[in-house]
Short mmCIF file of the C-alpha atoms (twelve columns), coordinates in Angstrom:
data_MODEL
# 
_entry.id   MODEL 
# 
loop_
_atom_site.group_PDB 
_atom_site.id 
_atom_site.type_symbol 
_atom_site.label_atom_id 
_atom_site.label_alt_id 
_atom_site.label_comp_id 
_atom_site.label_asym_id 
_atom_site.label_seq_id 
_atom_site.Cartn_x 
_atom_site.Cartn_y 
_atom_site.Cartn_z 
_atom_site.pdbx_PDB_model_num 
ATOM 1  C CA . MET A 1  -0.050  -1.714  12.904  1 
ATOM 2  C CA . ASN A 2  1.022   -2.691  9.397   1 
ATOM 3  C CA . TRP A 3  0.163   -0.949  6.118   1 
ATOM 4  C CA . ILE A 4  -2.237  -3.648  4.948   1 
ATOM 5  C CA . LYS A 5  -4.306  -3.397  8.104   1 
ATOM 6  C CA . GLN A 6  -4.408  0.417   7.850   1 
ATOM 7  C CA . VAL A 7  -5.437  0.212   4.189   1 
ATOM 8  C CA . GLU A 8  -8.266  -2.185  5.019   1 
ATOM 9  C CA . GLU A 9  -9.454  -0.193  8.031   1 
ATOM 10 C CA . GLN A 10 -9.587  3.013   5.982   1 
ATOM 11 C CA . GLY A 11 -11.219 1.344   2.978   1 
ATOM 12 C CA . LEU A 12 -8.642  2.756   0.566   1 
ATOM 13 C CA . LEU A 13 -8.496  1.916   -3.136  1 
ATOM 14 C CA . VAL A 14 -5.971  -0.816  -3.868  1 
ATOM 15 C CA . LEU A 15 -4.531  -2.544  -6.899  1 
ATOM 16 C CA . GLU A 16 -5.800  -5.976  -7.852  1 
ATOM 17 C CA . PRO A 17 -4.885  -8.725  -7.544  1 
ATOM 18 C CA . ARG A 18 -4.102  -7.940  -3.934  1 
ATOM 19 C CA . ASN A 19 -2.023  -11.082 -3.428  1 
ATOM 20 C CA . THR A 20 0.417   -9.575  -5.948  1 
ATOM 21 C CA . PHE A 21 0.311   -5.858  -5.254  1 
ATOM 22 C CA . ASP A 22 -0.108  -5.726  -1.474  1 
ATOM 23 C CA . ARG A 23 3.602   -6.632  -1.234  1 
ATOM 24 C CA . ALA A 24 4.478   -3.347  -2.942  1 
ATOM 25 C CA . ILE A 25 2.597   -1.049  -0.527  1 
ATOM 26 C CA . ILE A 26 5.068   1.304   1.150   1 
ATOM 27 C CA . GLY A 27 2.711   3.737   2.819   1 
ATOM 28 C CA . ILE A 28 -0.380  5.896   2.901   1 
ATOM 29 C CA . THR A 29 -0.460  9.610   2.131   1 
ATOM 30 C CA . SER A 30 -2.958  12.439  1.818   1 
ATOM 31 C CA . THR A 31 -0.456  14.591  -0.104  1 
ATOM 32 C CA . PRO A 32 0.692   12.487  -3.077  1 
ATOM 33 C CA . ASP A 33 3.301   13.923  -5.424  1 
ATOM 34 C CA . ASP A 34 1.910   12.689  -8.730  1 
ATOM 35 C CA . HIS A 35 0.400   13.927  -11.988 1 
ATOM 36 C CA . TRP A 36 -3.262  13.606  -11.043 1 
ATOM 37 C CA . PRO A 37 -5.405  16.743  -10.579 1 
ATOM 38 C CA . ARG A 38 -6.472  15.893  -7.050  1 
ATOM 39 C CA . GLN A 39 -8.828  18.383  -5.444  1 
ATOM 40 C CA . THR A 40 -8.881  17.074  -1.875  1 
ATOM 41 C CA . ASP A 41 -6.544  15.691  0.749   1 
ATOM 42 C CA . THR A 42 -8.066  12.226  0.440   1 
ATOM 43 C CA . ALA A 43 -5.799  9.460   1.718   1 
ATOM 44 C CA . CYS A 44 -4.373  7.090   -0.856  1 
ATOM 45 C CA . VAL A 45 -2.100  4.076   -0.933  1 
ATOM 46 C CA . VAL A 46 1.536   4.531   -1.957  1 
ATOM 47 C CA . TYR A 47 3.065   1.723   -4.012  1 
ATOM 48 C CA . SER A 48 6.701   1.102   -4.835  1 
ATOM 49 C CA . ILE A 49 7.176   0.949   -8.607  1 
ATOM 50 C CA . PRO A 50 10.122  -1.465  -8.275  1 
ATOM 51 C CA . GLY A 51 8.042   -3.511  -5.826  1 
ATOM 52 C CA . CYS A 52 5.125   -3.717  -8.270  1 
ATOM 53 C CA . ILE A 53 7.447   -4.755  -11.084 1 
ATOM 54 C CA . ALA A 54 9.142   -7.413  -8.938  1 
ATOM 55 C CA . ALA A 55 5.779   -8.791  -7.790  1 
ATOM 56 C CA . LEU A 56 4.508   -9.048  -11.366 1 
ATOM 57 C CA . MET A 57 7.708   -10.712 -12.538 1 
ATOM 58 C CA . GLU A 58 7.460   -13.258 -9.738  1 
ATOM 59 C CA . ASP A 59 3.719   -13.957 -9.906  1 
ATOM 60 C CA . GLU A 60 3.176   -13.745 -13.659 1 
ATOM 61 C CA . GLY A 61 6.547   -15.040 -14.833 1 
ATOM 62 C CA . TRP A 62 7.055   -11.894 -16.887 1 
ATOM 63 C CA . ASP A 63 10.357  -10.286 -17.739 1 
ATOM 64 C CA . TYR A 64 11.128  -6.713  -16.659 1 
ATOM 65 C CA . GLU A 65 9.800   -5.122  -19.859 1 
ATOM 66 C CA . GLU A 66 6.472   -6.962  -19.693 1 
ATOM 67 C CA . ALA A 67 5.991   -6.050  -16.045 1 
ATOM 68 C CA . TRP A 68 6.981   -2.404  -16.635 1 
ATOM 69 C CA . GLU A 69 4.603   -2.108  -19.594 1 
ATOM 70 C CA . PHE A 70 1.727   -3.537  -17.566 1 
ATOM 71 C CA . ILE A 71 2.292   -1.373  -14.485 1 
ATOM 72 C CA . SER A 72 2.914   1.828   -16.424 1 
ATOM 73 C CA . TYR A 73 -0.040  1.449   -18.791 1 
ATOM 74 C CA . ASN A 74 -2.667  -0.407  -16.772 1 
ATOM 75 C CA . THR A 75 -2.115  0.985   -13.295 1 
ATOM 76 C CA . MET A 76 -0.067  4.163   -13.074 1 
ATOM 77 C CA . ASN A 77 -2.153  5.765   -15.819 1 
ATOM 78 C CA . ALA A 78 -5.564  4.720   -14.497 1 
ATOM 79 C CA . TRP A 79 -7.492  7.515   -12.739 1 
ATOM 80 C CA . MET A 80 -9.948  6.042   -10.223 1 
ATOM 81 C CA . GLY A 81 -10.968 9.235   -8.462  1 
ATOM 82 C CA . GLU A 82 -9.525  11.171  -5.553  1 
ATOM 83 C CA . GLY A 83 -8.360  7.998   -3.805  1 
ATOM 84 C CA . THR A 84 -6.345  6.755   -6.793  1 
ATOM 85 C CA . PRO A 85 -3.158  5.109   -5.528  1 
ATOM 86 C CA . THR A 86 0.143   6.862   -6.114  1 
ATOM 87 C CA . PHE A 87 3.552   5.424   -6.985  1 
ATOM 88 C CA . GLU A 88 7.120   6.093   -5.865  1 
ATOM 89 C CA . ASP A 89 10.272  5.248   -7.818  1 
ATOM 90 C CA . GLU A 90 12.354  4.661   -4.727  1 
ATOM 91 C CA . ILE A 91 11.600  2.504   -1.739  1 
ATOM 92 C CA . PRO A 92 11.918  4.662   1.389   1 
ATOM 93 C CA . ASP A 93 13.097  3.351   4.720   1 
ATOM 94 C CA . HIS A 94 10.245  1.406   6.246   1 
ATOM 95 C CA . ASP A 95 9.469   -1.124  8.891   1 
ATOM 96 C CA . GLU A 96 9.950   -4.555  7.337   1 
ATOM 97 C CA . SER A 97 7.544   -6.032  9.890   1 
ATOM 98 C CA . ALA A 98 4.743   -4.059  8.198   1 
ATOM 99 C CA . PHE A 99 4.841   -6.602  5.384   1 
# 
């Protein structure tokens, strides 16, 4: 089963537009290591920061700085409740067929 299918089956919060950000999903976790004051072990989507930046650069035609500014301000700093997605700086080993 790939990440996208798991995300949809679990009804997890995702970044929009999905046709851009789904490419940057690298997993699902219930123990995110981020700055949010989570109170529960609610599952959330894990996005690759470099993947998000690359997707924005490709889809929007932005340079690195524009994409970084957008992702850091509009997404990584947006609290959407316990299921708020989390972000990783590095892309861990993963199954390429999941994408």
